[in-house]
GUDOLO-128437 format. One record per residue (C-alpha): x, y, z. Coordinates in steps of 0.2 Angstrom, whole numbers, padded with zeros to 4 digits, always signed. Each point is the difference from the previous one (the first is absolute). Last residue first. Layout:
<recs>
XYZ
...
</recs>
This chain:
<recs>
+0010-0064+0003
-0019-0003+0001
-0005-0018+0001
-0015-0007-0009
-0005-0018+0002
-0008-0013-0011
-0016-0010+0001
-0009+0006-0015
-0011+0012+0011
+0017+0007+0007
+0006+0005-0017
-0017+0007-0005
-0002+0010+0016
+0018+0007-0001
-0003+0005-0019
-0017+0008+0004
+0008+0011+0014
+0014+0006-0010
+0017-0008+0005
+0017+0009+0004
+0018-0004+0002
-0001-0018-0006
+0002-0017+0006
-0013-0013-0006
-0001-0017+0006
-0012-0008-0013
-0016-0011+0000
-0006-0002-0018
-0018+0005-0006
+0004+0018-0004
-0012+0011-0010
+0003+0017-0009
+0004+0018+0006
+0005+0001+0018
+0017+0010-0001
+0016-0006+0009
+0013+0012+0003
+0019-0004-0002
+0013+0013+0005
+0008+0011-0014
+0001+0001-0019
+0004-0019-0002
+0001-0006-0018
-0005-0016-0009
-0013-0007+0011
-0009-0016-0003
+0017-0008-0006
+0001-0013+0014
+0016+0008+0006
-0008+0017+0000
-0014-0006+0010
+0012-0009+0012
+0010+0017+0002
-0016+0010+0005
-0006-0013+0012
-0013-0014-0001
+0004-0016+0010
-0009-0014-0009
-0013-0010+0009
-0009-0006-0016
+0008+0002-0017
+0000+0018-0008
-0012+0004-0015
-0012+0008+0012
+0013+0013+0005
-0004+0010-0016
-0019+0001+0005
+0005+0008+0017
+0006+0016-0009
+0018+0007+0000
+0006+0017+0005
+0019+0005+0002
-0002+0014+0012
+0006+0018+0000
-0003+0010+0016
-0001+0019-0002
+0015+0010+0005
-0008+0016-0006
-0018-0002-0005
-0003+0007-0018
-0010+0015-0003
-0015-0002-0011
-0014+0008+0011
+0003+0016+0010
+0008+0000+0017
+0018+0002-0007
-0005+0017-0008
-0006+0010+0016
+0016+0002+0009
+0010+0007-0015
-0016+0011-0005
+0000+0009+0017
-0014-0003+0013
-0008+0017+0002
+0010+0011+0013
+0003+0014-0012
+0006-0010-0014
+0018-0002+0004
+0010-0009-0014
+0015+0011+0001
+0002+0008+0018
-0010+0015+0004
+0008+0017+0000
+0016+0004+0009
+0002+0014+0013
-0009+0016-0001
-0018+0001-0006
-0006+0003-0018
-0002-0018-0004
-0013-0003+0014
-0011+0015-0004
+0002+0018-0003
+0001+0013-0015
+0013-0005-0013
+0017-0007+0004
+0010+0013-0010
+0007+0007+0016
-0017+0005+0008
+0006+0017+0004
+0015+0004-0011
+0008-0010-0014
+0005+0013-0012
+0011+0010+0012
-0010+0015-0003
-0015-0007+0009
+0009-0003+0016
+0012-0013+0007
-0011-0016+0000
+0012-0011-0009
+0018+0004-0004
+0003-0012-0015
+0017-0009+0000
+0016+0007-0006
+0006-0007-0017
+0017-0008+0001
+0015+0001-0011
+0011-0015-0002
+0000+0000-0019
-0006+0017-0007
-0019+0002-0002
-0006-0006-0018
-0003+0011-0015
-0004-0011-0015
-0018+0005-0001
+0005+0018-0003
+0010-0004-0015
+0018-0001-0003
</recs>
């Protein structure tokens, strides 16, 4: 048996430190808490993450660049130039575009973007339109309806 093998007996309890009970007790006067200050006072110290009133790290971080939006809207986007191949006065929806083979997969609601030219009048039903897309569809004689 060695000294480092010595363990207290099972079920035995070590008594707690008696703080502030004189110099000979070993933890007298300041009770091992140093001189003065917030951590030396009675009661609990500051909570974890407290930075003295400065905005703590866990509240600063999401304000920085590169953090994703929670519950952001996901759209299936398509440009106006892809709609130019459709026949005149067609009703354009997400399902009709999939049936026509212009779209292969739908990630979310349909959003029309304004890249390209459109000369065919179409009745477009989508969740969102960009300003240029709306103006190009209406200039071609079509209509835009937000679902």
